[in-house]
C-alpha positions as CSV (number, residue, x, y, z in Angstrom):
1,M,-8.1,-55.9,93.5
2,S,-7.5,-59.1,91.4
3,L,-6.5,-59.2,87.8
4,Y,-9.8,-60.8,87.0
5,D,-11.6,-57.9,88.6
6,L,-9.7,-55.5,86.5
7,I,-10.4,-57.2,83.1
8,T,-13.8,-58.9,83.6
9,D,-15.8,-56.1,81.9
10,L,-13.4,-55.6,79.0
11,P,-15.1,-56.5,75.6
12,V,-13.8,-59.6,73.8
13,E,-14.3,-60.0,70.0
14,I,-13.1,-63.2,68.4
15,D,-13.6,-63.4,64.6
16,G,-11.6,-66.6,64.1
17,Y,-8.7,-68.8,65.3
18,E,-6.0,-70.9,63.8
19,L,-4.1,-73.9,65.3
20,S,-0.6,-74.8,64.2
21,G,1.8,-77.4,65.4
22,L,5.4,-77.3,66.4
23,E,7.7,-80.1,67.3
24,Q,11.2,-80.2,68.7
25,P,13.3,-83.4,69.1
26,M,14.6,-83.4,72.7
27,G,16.7,-86.6,72.3
28,P,16.5,-90.0,70.6
29,E,13.4,-91.1,72.5
30,F,11.4,-87.9,73.0
31,T,9.9,-85.2,70.8
32,R,8.2,-82.2,72.4
33,Y,5.0,-81.3,70.6
34,T,3.1,-78.0,71.1
35,T,0.1,-76.4,69.6
36,V,0.2,-72.6,68.8
37,I,-3.3,-71.0,69.1
38,T,-3.9,-67.7,67.3
39,M,-7.1,-65.9,68.0
40,K,-8.1,-63.0,65.7
41,G,-10.5,-60.2,66.4
42,A,-11.0,-56.5,66.3
43,G,-8.0,-56.1,64.0
44,T,-5.7,-57.8,66.5
45,D,-4.1,-61.2,66.8
46,G,-3.4,-62.9,70.1
47,I,-1.0,-65.9,70.2
48,G,-0.6,-68.5,72.9
49,E,0.7,-72.0,73.3
50,D,-1.0,-75.2,74.6
51,V,1.5,-77.1,76.6
52,I,-0.2,-80.5,77.0
53,Y,2.6,-83.1,77.6
54,D,1.2,-85.9,75.4
55,G,2.0,-85.5,71.7
56,L,-1.1,-87.5,70.7
57,D,-3.3,-85.0,72.6
58,H,-1.8,-82.2,70.5
59,M,-2.6,-84.0,67.3
60,A,-6.2,-84.7,68.5
61,L,-6.6,-81.0,69.3
62,R,-5.5,-79.9,65.9
63,D,-7.5,-82.6,64.1
64,A,-10.6,-81.5,66.0
65,G,-10.0,-77.9,65.0
């Protein structure tokens, strides 16, 4: 049985979300940008990270909300 089969019928409640940015200089010519996504619902927070490579895409995601 796949993981999808095991979780497909679980209820999901999302009351809101937040996007926040992180950046880490990796050298003189490259800074790694990431977006941390926090989903809130049913009294619980879930946190994940978007790992798009292009820093401008992260900024566009956060600006779009």
